[in-house]
C-alpha positions in Angstrom: 26.9 -20.2 -9.1 27.7 -22.9 -6.5 27.2 -26.4 -7.6 26.3 -29.1 -5.1 28.6 -32.1 -5.0 27.3 -35.5 -5.8 24.8 -36.4 -3.0 26.1 -33.3 -1.2 22.8 -31.8 -0.1 20.8 -34.9 -0.1 23.2 -37.3 1.7 21.2 -36.9 4.9 18.2 -38.4 3.1 20.2 -41.4 1.9 20.6 -42.5 5.6 16.8 -43.2 5.6 17.4 -46.0 3.1 19.6 -48.0 5.5 16.8 -49.1 7.9 14.4 -49.6 5.0 16.9 -52.0 3.3 17.5 -53.8 6.6 13.8 -54.2 7.3 12.9 -55.4 3.8 15.8 -57.9 3.8 14.9 -59.3 7.2 11.2 -59.7 6.3 12.0 -61.3 3.0 14.5 -63.7 4.6 11.9 -64.6 7.3 9.3 -65.4 4.7 11.6 -67.8 3.0 13.2 -69.6 6.0 12.5 -70.5 9.6 15.9 -70.9 11.2 17.6 -67.7 12.4 20.9 -68.5 10.6 19.2 -69.0 7.3 17.1 -65.8 7.8 20.2 -63.7 8.5 22.2 -65.1 5.6 19.2 -64.5 3.3 18.8 -61.0 4.6 22.5 -60.3 4.0 22.3 -61.5 0.5 19.1 -59.6 -0.2 20.5 -56.4 1.2 23.6 -56.8 -1.0 21.3 -57.4 -4.0 19.2 -54.3 -3.2 22.2 -52.1 -2.6 23.9 -53.3 -5.8 20.8 -52.7 -7.8 20.5 -49.1 -6.4 24.2 -48.5 -7.1 23.9 -49.6 -10.7 20.9 -47.3 -11.2 22.8 -44.4 -9.5 25.7 -44.9 -11.9 23.5 -45.0 -14.9 21.8 -41.8 -13.8 25.1 -40.1 -13.1 26.4 -41.0 -16.5 23.2 -39.7 -18.1 23.5 -36.5 -16.2 27.1 -36.0 -17.4 26.0 -36.5 -21.0 23.3 -33.9 -20.8 
């Protein structure tokens, strides 16, 4: 039996998350600020927060899958 590597078969679908994270971050930043510099800085911080949160959840799920 051949086992798929971590994100091996589904890594193509992970690329769909990149434009979604960018769009969400920019819209969230634009609702909080009016100046472009502030919007971009807020979008950057929001994108890092979202990606960090997703990474933590992924690590938790990987650990749980190893335990099962």
